[in-house]
C-alpha positions as a printed Julia matrix, in Angstrom:
437×3 Matrix{Float64}:
   0.01    0.02   -0.01
   2.93    2.31    0.59
   3.88    2.42   -3.05
   0.53    1.91   -4.81
  -0.13    5.7    -5.34
   3.16    5.76   -7.4
   2.58    2.48   -9.32
  -1.2     2.86  -10.01
  -0.79    4.67  -13.25
   1.45    2.04  -14.78
  -0.97   -0.74  -14.17
  -4.01    1.21  -15.28
  -2.12    2.05  -18.59
  -2.4    -1.68  -19.69
  -5.24   -3.1   -17.57
  -8.6    -3.38  -19.47
 -11.59   -3.33  -17.07
 -14.01   -6.15  -17.72
 -11.71   -7.72  -20.29
  -8.49   -8.52  -18.41
  -8.77  -11.16  -15.63
  -6.55  -10.84  -12.58
  -5.85   -9.46   -9.24
  -3.72   -6.87   -7.48
  -2.32   -8.42   -4.24
  -1.69   -6.1    -1.39
  -0.04   -6.47    1.93
  -2.92   -4.84    3.78
  -6.45   -3.41    3.01
  -6.56   -0.16    1.0
  -6.33    3.0     3.0
  -9.23    5.49    2.97
  -7.57    7.64    0.3
  -8.13    4.67   -2.26
 -11.85    4.17   -1.33
 -14.01    3.51   -3.18
 -11.75    1.19   -5.17
 -11.86    2.37   -8.84
 -12.97    0.19  -11.62
  -9.91    1.27  -13.66
  -7.73   -0.8   -11.36
  -7.57   -4.49  -11.02
  -9.73   -5.95   -8.26
  -7.6    -6.31   -5.14
  -6.89   -9.1    -2.73
  -5.02   -9.12    0.43
  -2.21  -11.62    0.91
  -2.46  -14.24    3.6
  -0.65  -13.75    6.91
   2.53  -15.83    6.6
   3.33  -15.33   10.38
   0.97  -18.31   10.8
   3.47  -20.67    8.97
   5.41  -22.91   11.21
   8.6   -22.08    9.33
   8.14  -18.28    9.79
  10.8   -17.76   12.52
  13.34  -19.09    9.98
  12.31  -17.03    7.07
  14.98  -14.39    6.19
  12.75  -12.02    4.08
   8.97  -12.36    4.82
   7.99  -10.01    2.04
   9.45  -12.18   -0.55
   7.69  -15.27    0.77
   4.43  -13.31    0.69
   5.13  -12.4    -2.92
   5.87  -16.04   -4.15
   2.75  -17.37   -2.23
   0.64  -15.08   -4.37
   0.76  -17.75   -7.1
  -0.89  -20.25   -4.75
  -3.38  -17.57   -3.53
  -4.29  -16.68   -7.05
  -4.92  -20.32   -7.98
  -7.14  -20.64   -4.94
  -9.44  -17.92   -6.2
 -10.94  -20.74   -8.27
 -11.33  -18.94  -11.64
 -12.69  -21.05  -14.33
 -11.38  -21.86  -17.9
  -7.88  -20.58  -16.97
  -4.98  -21.73  -19.2
  -2.13  -19.46  -17.9
  -1.25  -17.48  -14.78
   0.95  -14.43  -15.5
   2.73  -12.82  -12.51
   4.58   -9.45  -12.63
   5.57   -6.59  -10.3
   3.55   -3.36   -9.89
   6.09   -1.3   -11.78
   5.67   -3.4   -14.99
   3.77   -2.74  -18.1
   2.43   -5.86  -19.81
   1.31   -6.23  -23.36
  -1.76   -8.46  -23.06
  -2.45   -9.11  -26.8
   1.1   -10.18  -27.38
   1.13  -12.41  -24.34
  -2.0   -14.18  -25.49
  -0.41  -14.74  -28.89
   2.86  -15.93  -27.59
   1.5   -18.29  -24.88
  -0.9   -19.8   -27.5
   2.32  -21.4   -29.05
   2.56  -23.72  -26.09
   0.42  -26.56  -24.97
  -1.34  -25.18  -21.85
  -2.27  -28.77  -20.62
   1.41  -29.44  -19.87
   3.8   -27.92  -17.32
   5.27  -24.71  -18.69
   7.37  -21.97  -17.0
   7.85  -19.12  -19.47
   9.92  -16.01  -18.87
  13.23  -14.39  -19.41
  16.46  -13.81  -17.54
  18.01  -10.42  -16.85
  19.74   -8.17  -19.43
  22.56   -7.89  -16.92
  25.23  -10.58  -16.8
  25.87   -9.78  -13.11
  22.26  -10.22  -12.16
  22.07  -13.63  -13.87
  25.35  -14.57  -12.24
  24.14  -13.55   -8.81
  21.02  -15.71   -9.1
  20.58  -17.96  -12.16
  20.83  -17.73  -16.0
  17.9   -20.14  -16.15
  15.64  -18.12  -13.76
  12.63  -16.0   -15.03
  13.06  -12.64  -13.42
   9.83  -11.92  -11.63
   9.76   -8.28  -12.16
   9.7    -8.66  -15.86
   7.0   -11.18  -15.42
   6.59  -14.99  -16.11
   3.82  -17.34  -17.14
   2.83  -20.67  -15.53
   0.46  -23.13  -17.24
  -2.55  -24.25  -15.36
  -1.18  -27.7   -14.45
   2.01  -26.11  -13.11
   0.14  -23.61  -10.99
  -2.08  -26.5    -9.78
   0.95  -28.42   -8.71
   2.5   -25.41   -7.01
  -0.67  -24.76   -5.01
  -0.11  -28.03   -3.11
   3.7   -28.02   -2.96
   4.77  -24.4    -2.51
   4.64  -24.16    1.36
   6.66  -27.42    1.53
   9.27  -25.85   -0.75
   9.28  -22.74    1.49
  10.11  -24.93    4.38
  13.0   -26.24    2.44
  14.36  -22.89    1.42
  13.37  -20.32    4.17
  16.7   -18.63    3.8
  16.1   -17.57    0.21
  15.62  -13.89    0.04
  14.31  -13.3    -3.46
  10.85  -14.56   -4.61
  11.69  -15.37   -8.19
  14.84  -17.4    -7.32
  12.78  -19.3    -4.74
  10.11  -20.04   -7.42
  12.84  -21.19   -9.8
  14.32  -23.51   -7.22
  10.96  -24.93   -6.41
  10.19  -25.57  -10.08
  13.59  -27.18  -10.76
  12.82  -29.53   -7.78
   9.59  -30.45   -9.68
  11.7   -31.11  -12.84
  10.34  -28.12  -14.73
  12.96  -25.92  -16.56
  12.38  -22.39  -17.86
  11.28  -21.8   -21.37
  13.04  -18.57  -22.41
  11.16  -15.8   -24.16
  13.07  -12.68  -24.89
   9.96  -10.47  -25.01
   9.88  -10.19  -21.24
  12.23   -7.3   -20.15
  13.57   -7.06  -16.67
  15.49   -3.79  -17.46
  18.33   -4.28  -15.01
  19.77   -1.04  -16.48
  19.96    2.55  -15.74
  19.35    5.94  -17.34
  18.42    6.19  -21.08
  17.2     2.91  -22.51
  16.17    4.29  -25.92
  19.06    2.53  -27.57
  17.68   -0.78  -26.43
  14.03   -0.06  -27.24
  15.02    1.14  -30.75
  16.68   -2.14  -31.53
  14.23   -4.67  -29.91
  14.96   -8.38  -30.55
  12.89  -10.01  -33.19
  10.18  -11.17  -30.95
   6.84   -9.8   -29.63
   7.36   -7.13  -26.91
   5.79   -8.6   -23.71
   6.71   -6.38  -20.74
   8.71   -3.59  -19.49
   9.94   -3.5   -15.86
  11.9    -1.16  -13.5
  10.24    1.99  -15.02
  11.24    3.97  -11.95
  14.98    3.24  -12.15
  15.33    4.48  -15.77
  14.81    7.75  -17.52
  11.35    8.48  -18.96
  11.35    6.63  -22.33
  10.18    9.67  -24.25
  11.86   12.98  -24.07
  10.07   15.88  -22.38
   7.55   13.49  -20.66
   7.55   12.14  -17.09
   7.45    8.38  -16.56
   3.7     8.04  -16.23
   3.0    10.11  -19.37
   5.65    8.21  -21.25
   4.02    4.88  -20.54
   0.61    6.18  -21.47
   2.1     7.58  -24.78
   3.59    4.13  -25.67
   0.21    2.52  -24.93
  -1.44    4.71  -27.61
   0.46    2.62  -30.18
   0.07   -0.54  -28.25
  -3.71   -0.25  -28.25
  -3.78   -0.08  -32.05
  -1.14   -2.73  -32.96
   0.81   -4.58  -30.39
   2.28   -7.02  -32.89
   4.48   -4.25  -34.35
   5.22   -2.45  -31.2
   8.99   -1.88  -30.9
   9.65   -4.14  -33.85
  12.64   -2.85  -35.83
  12.33   -2.24  -39.57
  15.34   -1.15  -41.54
  15.25    0.32  -45.05
  17.44    2.3   -47.31
  17.11    5.34  -49.6
  19.83    4.82  -52.11
  19.4     8.14  -53.84
  20.38    9.94  -50.61
  22.57    7.17  -49.22
  20.42    7.03  -46.11
  19.6     4.06  -43.74
  16.42    4.33  -41.7
  15.85    2.27  -38.62
  12.25    2.39  -37.23
  11.03    0.94  -33.91
   7.36    0.98  -34.63
   5.45    3.08  -32.08
   8.61    4.31  -30.47
  11.36    5.82  -32.64
  12.89    6.42  -36.0
  16.68    6.75  -36.65
  18.09    8.42  -39.85
  21.75    7.65  -40.69
  23.29    9.6   -43.52
  25.17    6.61  -44.82
  24.33    3.02  -45.98
  24.99    0.89  -42.85
  24.28   -2.9   -42.8
  21.51   -4.45  -40.84
  24.12   -6.55  -38.92
  25.27   -3.38  -37.34
  21.9    -1.64  -36.9
  20.44   -4.58  -35.22
  22.76   -4.0   -32.34
  21.43   -1.6   -29.65
  23.25    1.78  -29.18
  24.61    1.7   -25.59
  22.83    4.74  -24.33
  22.21    3.13  -21.02
  24.46    2.2   -18.2
  24.97   -1.07  -16.24
  22.7    -2.15  -13.29
  25.77   -2.49  -11.04
  27.82    0.64  -11.65
  31.19   -0.86  -10.83
  30.71   -3.98  -12.9
  33.41   -5.17  -15.28
  32.69   -6.55  -18.86
  30.87   -8.53  -20.01
  28.06   -6.36  -18.83
  25.04   -7.39  -20.87
  23.48  -10.48  -22.41
  23.38   -8.88  -25.81
  26.03   -7.16  -28.08
  25.85   -3.33  -28.2
  27.59   -0.62  -30.14
  28.87    2.7   -28.88
  27.21    6.04  -29.62
  29.34    7.99  -32.11
  30.11   11.72  -32.86
  31.05   10.8   -36.32
  28.33   12.4   -38.63
  28.4     9.34  -40.87
  27.66    6.97  -37.86
  25.52    9.12  -35.49
  21.72    8.98  -36.23
  19.19   11.78  -36.22
  16.63   10.9   -33.59
  12.86   11.04  -33.97
  10.31    9.76  -31.37
   6.77    8.6   -31.77
   4.29   11.44  -31.64
   0.92   10.3   -32.92
  -1.1     7.6   -34.44
  -4.21    7.51  -36.64
  -6.38    4.93  -38.53
  -7.13    6.28  -42.12
  -9.06    5.18  -44.99
  -7.79    2.27  -46.97
  -6.82    0.02  -44.11
  -3.83    2.14  -43.15
  -2.37    2.98  -39.78
  -0.2     6.08  -39.77
   2.39    6.61  -37.04
   4.22    9.93  -37.0
   7.69   10.36  -35.56
   9.0    13.83  -34.75
  12.54   15.1   -34.33
  13.58   15.24  -30.69
  16.36   17.8   -31.14
  18.88   18.95  -33.84
  21.77   16.49  -34.17
  24.34   19.31  -33.97
  26.75   17.55  -36.32
  27.68   18.37  -39.85
  26.52   16.29  -42.86
  28.28   13.11  -43.56
  30.87   14.21  -46.06
  31.13   11.32  -48.47
  30.38   12.0   -52.07
  26.7    11.19  -52.82
  25.56   11.53  -49.28
  22.73   13.99  -48.6
  21.95   15.95  -45.57
  18.92   14.72  -43.55
  18.85   18.02  -41.6
  15.56   19.32  -43.14
  13.65   16.18  -41.96
  11.62   16.94  -38.84
   8.9    14.43  -39.28
   8.53   10.85  -40.52
   5.19    9.17  -41.32
   5.07    5.48  -41.38
   2.22    3.59  -43.09
   1.34    0.01  -42.12
  -1.64   -2.22  -42.75
  -4.3    -2.31  -40.03
  -5.66   -5.69  -41.09
  -2.28   -7.49  -41.17
  -0.61   -8.37  -37.84
   3.06   -8.97  -37.84
   3.77  -12.63  -37.16
   6.26  -13.49  -34.4
   9.71  -13.9   -35.82
   8.89  -11.87  -39.01
   9.93   -8.45  -40.09
   8.34   -5.84  -42.25
  10.15   -4.43  -45.3
   9.55   -0.84  -46.43
   9.91    1.74  -49.15
  11.04    5.37  -48.45
   9.25    8.16  -50.41
  11.2    11.48  -49.97
  11.33   14.67  -52.09
  14.71   16.45  -51.86
  14.55   19.28  -49.26
  11.2    18.36  -47.91
  10.7    18.28  -44.04
   8.62   15.13  -44.09
   9.54   11.66  -45.14
   7.07    8.82  -45.65
   7.81    5.14  -45.19
   5.49    2.55  -46.55
   5.6    -0.84  -44.89
   4.99   -3.95  -47.04
   5.65   -7.61  -47.05
   9.17   -8.65  -47.83
   9.95  -10.12  -51.18
  12.08  -13.29  -51.83
  15.69  -12.83  -50.69
  15.08   -9.13  -49.81
  16.76   -9.52  -46.46
  19.94  -10.13  -48.34
  20.04   -6.71  -49.93
  20.76   -3.16  -48.76
  20.09   -1.06  -51.78
  17.34    1.15  -53.21
  13.58    0.85  -52.48
  13.27   -2.78  -53.53
  15.14   -6.07  -53.57
  18.16   -5.07  -55.5
  21.83   -5.55  -54.84
  22.46   -1.81  -54.71
  25.6    -1.73  -52.55
  29.12   -2.69  -53.45
  29.49   -3.64  -49.79
  27.88   -7.02  -50.85
  29.42   -7.35  -54.41
  33.05   -7.14  -53.44
  33.95   -3.61  -54.43
  34.99   -0.95  -52.03
  33.42    2.53  -52.31
  34.2     5.35  -49.96
  31.18    4.53  -47.73
  32.24    0.97  -47.6
  35.58    1.99  -46.4
  33.8     3.66  -43.61
  31.82    0.6   -42.74
  34.93   -1.48  -42.87
  36.49    0.84  -40.27
  33.27    0.8   -38.26
  33.24   -3.05  -38.23
  36.92   -3.23  -37.38
  36.37   -0.78  -34.42
  33.68   -2.9   -33.12
  35.75   -6.09  -33.4
  38.73   -4.25  -31.59
  36.32   -3.28  -28.82
  35.16   -7.02  -28.44
  38.77   -8.1   -28.28
  39.62   -5.53  -25.68
């Protein structure tokens, strides 16, 4: 109850009254300021008093035991026709449509424990690389939740000294012979500061959750944390299948690369840069443990650069609308001037006039898990608006980097070495040197 007034807006951003089924578990009844309880929040339940457990005097952190027992207490609510139980912290945003789609891939009549580990190597090392971090959220199939409802207290008696609820759960499930099924769409966010680099290069999997909202910067410039989450949900309510999914396309006439994280950001590079590089998040963030030594993250990153041929111009999601002809239009607006000169290679054009990008996608076509959209760029020289049209990829199109279609438009691939290819060669060598260091 002490933190509910700070977390309430996060949960209400994704909760759908009379649609989403679930409960908010509290340590004690709501105080007077929260009465009457609003319909915009999940119905609440009060956790059982664990002081009644025989093992209570041995428990090192009672609050963590209370949290892990929420699984059992939820199951005991007796809801009908349940396939999955999804647990998450109160400072986590969940993408319900994507969760439904992802969990539908698994047989809910068997024992499944679905989640993801931390982005931080140190966090995984401290606990387990095969543990679902509870803040990001995890899903338990009905038979597994049913088994836990009868065995969890016995497990707590076995491990009363464990001081983290998700590690205790992982240990209990391992004892039952159930291993974690990894899904990279759950995001623990054991990171600090600006995570825009990570969100702009999301892995090729549906976005399921975002945790630790209060330990990172607001994800949109000029907004506070609560408004940022509500803003992201504007896109999520229209098309969760594409949310944060990265699409990369090239405008050969200007020698530009565009990287779009649908519903979040758009990056313009004044150079042709391979997808193999653009898929790697810019390291705009800092480690969870400030004095950690490499390796820091469970994924590869690339360093931000002041080189005008490598540094992107940043635009962030501004608005979304559904227009005639089955089209969804998302608009991205420049956050601030880049403050660097134009990339000086011959044939490269300045993207400085561009202050807005409009992205067109089909409302009737969901993006399948594991797939990417392809796109064409429509730009008139000197205009301040660029249009990007999403479409299905053609055969072998992932292999190419050139033009507005499936052509081998860059000598990077054909064996020649142009000036921009020389830059890319240097960029790749610098990344390799950093890895070796």
